[in-house]
ZAMARGU-4260 file (C-alpha; in steps of 0.2 Angstrom, whole numbers, plus 5000, padded with zeros to 4 digits):
<rodrens>
0) 5460/5507/5634 | 5476/5511/5643 | 5494/5511/5637 | 5496/5492/5640 | 5480/5485/5645
5) 5465/5481/5634 | 5448/5474/5637 | 5456/5457/5643 | 5473/5461/5649 | 5489/5465/5639
10) 5489/5456/5622 | 5499/5457/5605 | 5511/5447/5594 | 5523/5438/5605 | 5541/5446/5605
15) 5535/5463/5599 | 5530/5476/5611 | 5521/5475/5623 | 5522/5456/5623 | 5541/5455/5625
20) 5551/5448/5639 | 5557/5465/5644 | 5540/5472/5647 | 5534/5455/5655 | 5547/5457/5668
25) 5541/5475/5671 | 5523/5469/5673 | 5529/5456/5685 | 5538/5469/5695 | 5524/5481/5696
30) 5511/5468/5700 | 5522/5461/5714 | 5523/5479/5721 | 5504/5481/5720 | 5502/5465/5729
35) 5513/5469/5744 | 5501/5477/5756 | 5503/5466/5771 | 5517/5460/5782 | 5519/5442/5776
40) 5528/5432/5763 | 5519/5436/5747 | 5516/5424/5733 | 5509/5425/5715 | 5502/5410/5705
45) 5507/5409/5686 | 5499/5398/5673 | 5498/5398/5654 | 5491/5390/5639 | 5501/5380/5626
50) 5509/5393/5616 | 5527/5392/5611 | 5530/5410/5618 | 5523/5405/5635 | 5540/5399/5641
55) 5549/5415/5637 | 5535/5426/5645 | 5534/5414/5660 | 5553/5416/5664 | 5552/5435/5662
60) 5537/5436/5674 | 5545/5425/5687 | 5561/5436/5686 | 5551/5452/5689 | 5541/5445/5703
65) 5555/5437/5712 | 5566/5453/5710 | 5553/5462/5721 | 5554/5449/5735 | 5538/5440/5730
70) 5537/5421/5728 | 5530/5412/5713 | 5519/5397/5712 | 5521/5389/5694 | 5507/5378/5688
75) 5510/5376/5670 | 5497/5374/5656 | 5480/5377/5665 | 5463/5385/5659 | 5462/5403/5664
80) 5447/5399/5676 | 5458/5386/5684 | 5471/5399/5688 | 5458/5410/5696 | 5452/5395/5707
85) 5470/5390/5712 | 5474/5409/5716 | 5460/5408/5729 | 5463/5390/5735 | 5482/5394/5738
90) 5478/5410/5747 | 5489/5419/5734 | 5491/5438/5733 | 5487/5437/5714 | 5486/5426/5699
95) 5493/5429/5682 | 5489/5420/5665 | 5500/5419/5650 | 5487/5417/5636 | 5480/5426/5621
100) 5464/5415/5623 | 5456/5412/5605 | 5470/5421/5596 | 5482/5412/5584 | 5498/5405/5592
105) 5509/5419/5587 | 5500/5430/5599 | 5501/5430/5617 | 5495/5440/5632 | 5495/5442/5651
110) 5479/5443/5662 | 5480/5446/5680 | 5468/5441/5694 | 5467/5448/5711 | 5468/5437/5727
115) 5449/5435/5727 | 5450/5427/5709 | 5442/5442/5700 | 5450/5451/5686 | 5459/5467/5691
120) 5448/5483/5689 | 5453/5496/5677 | 5460/5507/5690 | 5472/5494/5696 | 5478/5490/5679
125) 5481/5509/5677 | 5492/5509/5693 | 5502/5495/5686 | 5505/5504/5669 | 5510/5520/5679
130) 5522/5511/5689 | 5530/5504/5673 | 5530/5520/5664 | 5536/5532/5677 | 5549/5520/5683
135) 5545/5524/5701 | 5550/5507/5708 | 5566/5504/5698 | 5576/5507/5713 | 5567/5495/5724
140) 5579/5480/5724 | 5577/5467/5739 | 5593/5458/5742 | 5599/5443/5751 | 5585/5432/5758
145) 5572/5445/5753 | 5573/5440/5735 | 5558/5429/5730 | 5558/5410/5726 | 5549/5400/5713
150) 5540/5384/5716 | 5531/5372/5705 | 5514/5366/5710 | 5513/5348/5704 | 5495/5344/5709
155) 5486/5359/5702 | 5477/5349/5689 | 5470/5337/5702 | 5464/5351/5713 | 5455/5360/5698
160) 5447/5343/5693 | 5440/5340/5710 | 5433/5358/5711 | 5425/5356/5694 | 5417/5339/5698
165) 5410/5346/5714 | 5400/5359/5704 | 5390/5345/5696 | 5375/5339/5706 | 5380/5325/5717
170) 5365/5315/5713 | 5369/5314/5695 | 5382/5306/5684 | 5386/5306/5665 | 5385/5287/5664
175) 5378/5282/5647 | 5382/5298/5638 | 5395/5299/5624 | 5403/5316/5622 | 5415/5323/5610
180) 5427/5336/5617 | 5437/5348/5607 | 5451/5356/5618 | 5458/5367/5604 | 5476/5360/5607
185) 5475/5373/5622 | 5475/5374/5640 | 5461/5362/5643 | 5469/5347/5634 | 5473/5337/5650
190) 5460/5343/5663 | 5444/5343/5652 | 5444/5324/5646 | 5447/5319/5664 | 5433/5329/5672
195) 5420/5321/5660 | 5426/5304/5660 | 5427/5303/5679 | 5409/5308/5680 | 5405/5293/5669
200) 5404/5299/5651 | 5412/5290/5637 | 5424/5304/5630 | 5431/5305/5613 | 5444/5319/5614
205) 5451/5329/5599 | 5463/5344/5600 | 5473/5337/5614 | 5490/5336/5605 | 5497/5354/5608
210) 5514/5357/5600 | 5516/5376/5604 | 5510/5381/5587 | 5493/5373/5584 | 5483/5381/5598
215) 5466/5386/5590 | 5472/5381/5573 | 5456/5374/5564 | 5449/5367/5580 | 5441/5373/5596
220) 5427/5385/5599 | 5430/5396/5584 | 5432/5382/5572 | 5418/5368/5576 | 5419/5360/5559
225) 5429/5345/5565 | 5419/5343/5581 | 5402/5343/5571 | 5409/5329/5559 | 5415/5319/5574
230) 5399/5320/5584 | 5389/5314/5569 | 5402/5300/5565 | 5402/5294/5583 | 5383/5296/5585
235) 5387/5306/5601 | 5375/5315/5613 | 5384/5331/5610 | 5400/5340/5607 | 5409/5352/5618
240) 5423/5364/5611 | 5434/5376/5621 | 5445/5390/5616 | 5464/5391/5619 | 5462/5395/5637
245) 5446/5387/5640 | 5437/5401/5648 | 5423/5400/5634 | 5414/5386/5627 | 5402/5382/5613
250) 5392/5366/5610 | 5386/5355/5595 | 5370/5346/5597 | 5367/5328/5592 | 5362/5333/5575
255) 5378/5343/5572 | 5370/5360/5575 | 5381/5373/5584 | 5373/5380/5600 | 5381/5397/5605
260) 5383/5406/5621 | 5366/5415/5619 | 5356/5399/5618 | 5366/5392/5632 | 5362/5407/5643
265) 5343/5405/5638 | 5343/5387/5643 | 5353/5389/5659 | 5343/5405/5665 | 5326/5397/5662
270) 5332/5381/5672 | 5339/5391/5686 | 5323/5401/5687 | 5313/5386/5688 | 5325/5379/5702
275) 5323/5396/5711 | 5342/5399/5709 | 5342/5414/5697 | 5345/5429/5709 | 5334/5443/5706
280) 5327/5434/5691 | 5340/5443/5680 | 5353/5438/5667 | 5368/5450/5663 | 5374/5449/5645
285) 5382/5461/5633 | 5377/5472/5619 | 5381/5458/5607 | 5368/5446/5613 | 5354/5442/5601
290) 5337/5450/5602 | 5330/5432/5603 | 5338/5430/5620 | 5329/5446/5626 | 5313/5440/5619
295) 5313/5423/5628 | 5318/5430/5644 | 5305/5443/5644 | 5292/5431/5641 | 5298/5421/5656
300) 5298/5436/5667 | 5317/5437/5667 | 5326/5454/5666 | 5341/5456/5654 | 5354/5468/5659
305) 5367/5473/5645 | 5385/5478/5647 | 5398/5483/5636 | 5408/5469/5627 | 5420/5459/5639
310) 5416/5446/5652 | 5425/5457/5665 | 5411/5470/5663 | 5398/5457/5664 | 5406/5451/5681
315) 5407/5469/5687 | 5389/5472/5684 | 5384/5455/5692 | 5395/5459/5708 | 5388/5477/5709
320) 5370/5472/5708 | 5370/5455/5717 | 5366/5444/5701 | 5373/5427/5699 | 5373/5422/5681
325) 5379/5431/5665 | 5389/5429/5650 | 5393/5432/5632 | 5387/5426/5615 | 5405/5420/5612
330) 5403/5407/5626 | 5410/5416/5641 | 5398/5410/5654 | 5399/5416/5672 | 5391/5405/5686
335) 5395/5416/5700 | 5390/5404/5713 | 5404/5393/5707 | 5418/5402/5700 | 5424/5420/5698
340) 5426/5421/5680 | 5420/5413/5663 | 5424/5394/5664 | 5421/5383/5649 | 5422/5366/5658
345) 5411/5372/5672 | 5398/5379/5660 | 5398/5363/5651 | 5394/5354/5667 | 5380/5365/5670
350) 5372/5362/5653 | 5375/5343/5656 | 5366/5344/5672 | 5351/5352/5664 | 5351/5338/5651
355) 5351/5325/5664 | 5338/5333/5675 | 5326/5336/5661 | 5330/5321/5651 | 5329/5331/5635
360) 5343/5332/5622 | 5352/5348/5618 | 5343/5350/5602 | 5327/5351/5610 | 5333/5362/5625
365) 5340/5375/5612 | 5323/5377/5604 | 5317/5388/5618 | 5326/5403/5609 | 5322/5410/5592
370) 5338/5417/5585 | 5336/5433/5575 | 5347/5435/5560 | 5364/5443/5564 | 5378/5449/5554
375) 5395/5453/5561 | 5409/5460/5549 | 5426/5464/5556 | 5436/5477/5546 | 5454/5481/5548
380) 5458/5500/5552 | 5474/5510/5553 | 5470/5517/5570 | 5456/5518/5581 | 5449/5535/5578
385) 5433/5539/5588 | 5418/5537/5576 | 5411/5554/5581 | 5427/5562/5573 | 5423/5554/5556
390) 5408/5564/5551 | 5404/5555/5535 | 5405/5538/5543 | 5395/5544/5558 | 5381/5551/5546
395) 5380/5534/5537 | 5378/5525/5554 | 5364/5537/5559 | 5355/5533/5542 | 5356/5515/5545
400) 5350/5516/5563 | 5335/5526/5557 | 5331/5513/5543 | 5330/5499/5555 | 5322/5508/5570
405) 5311/5496/5580 | 5315/5482/5569 | 5333/5478/5573 | 5349/5484/5581 | 5366/5491/5575
410) 5382/5490/5585 | 5398/5498/5580 | 5413/5496/5591 | 5432/5494/5590 | 5440/5477/5595
415) 5448/5478/5612 | 5463/5467/5606 | 5465/5471/5588 | 5465/5485/5575 | 5448/5481/5569
420) 5431/5490/5569 | 5416/5478/5572 | 5400/5481/5563 | 5385/5471/5570 | 5368/5472/5563
425) 5353/5462/5569 | 5335/5461/5563 | 5320/5452/5556 | 5326/5451/5538 | 5343/5444/5534
430) 5344/5451/5517 | 5341/5468/5523 | 5354/5468/5537 | 5367/5460/5526 | 5365/5474/5514
435) 5367/5487/5527 | 5381/5478/5536 | 5391/5477/5519 | 5388/5495/5515 | 5394/5501/5532
440) 5409/5490/5531 | 5413/5498/5514 | 5412/5515/5523 | 5424/5510/5536 | 5436/5504/5524
445) 5435/5520/5514 | 5437/5532/5529 | 5447/5521/5542 | 5455/5507/5532
</rodrens>
């Protein structure tokens, strides 16, 4: 991790460094400077989710960007993948998203897309950090008509809706389907219901009343309880839940069972392979994906390539090797033939196309994958000390790895956005891995808590 940027942009508690108006202004200035590489009038797209602090950060970013002689295109609340799309569509030089994704409302963050709609690589983020910390651009002050302007793009929602609908097979509709959509009181609250209803579905929408403080609050992809209940009460075909910025999605089948990102990847990869659309017969996932995914893919002759946690690393591997499908267990799904980043609404449309094509309900499709028991415990730590520098904890980890060898997996990693260490164990026997996970978590508390 850099001084500002983590695994997914800059993130923290709003109005506390680094998520302050002052730092946002500097990020805006440095990003604008990085973008100015051609002799033309430059422009940067800014979108956000529904957090109260978005207004403060948006104004600061606009000030910083305009102060460097770059124009701003404001699109308001919009899913993160929509901002990536608009950045490409408007031929902008960069896109910026003000969002803390699945975090609670008091947090916020800033993510940056390059002009091609992909998240900035680590090297470019480091350049932005260096420009901020060494103050080398402080004296660059355009004047007169060289100062940037800000414009509001009023039809951004409509552009993104049309784009999404065009990713759904033209010969199919959603007529006759009843869907429950949980937008998490986040960025998808206007766009998502429109997309599914315009394709013919009967849509029951929840989580569409954002007030600045209720984003991700007991709703959305992290809290599917209300979605489950509503799917059963409405006798719906399925439920779809997004996180705060709608770059991830999880599903609830017609029986109220949660279908996570791993199961969706299994369904989609097998379908794409059958349609001869899965490039190089390969799926890219992270080290967090369940062993059951690897098993079902292997049986079908599909390779599974794993990366470190973070959808940006999945995308980087896909681009480097020419793959077109990947994702995360959490519901970040990247259909690279359609969009450059994880897109919850687009992903939902791809699953709905499988349901329509096969004429099978989601519950039946999800049976293709056996889920191995998996335990994940997040433990607060004072600081992120390298595990190798904590000998006693390191020894305990090696003992557990030896005990579950060939029967399971152990993954220890720090969160990219919070002061937490994640202990994940996976194996055939739930009671066994639960015991090991709890023991390791206790060791973490003892040595790092």
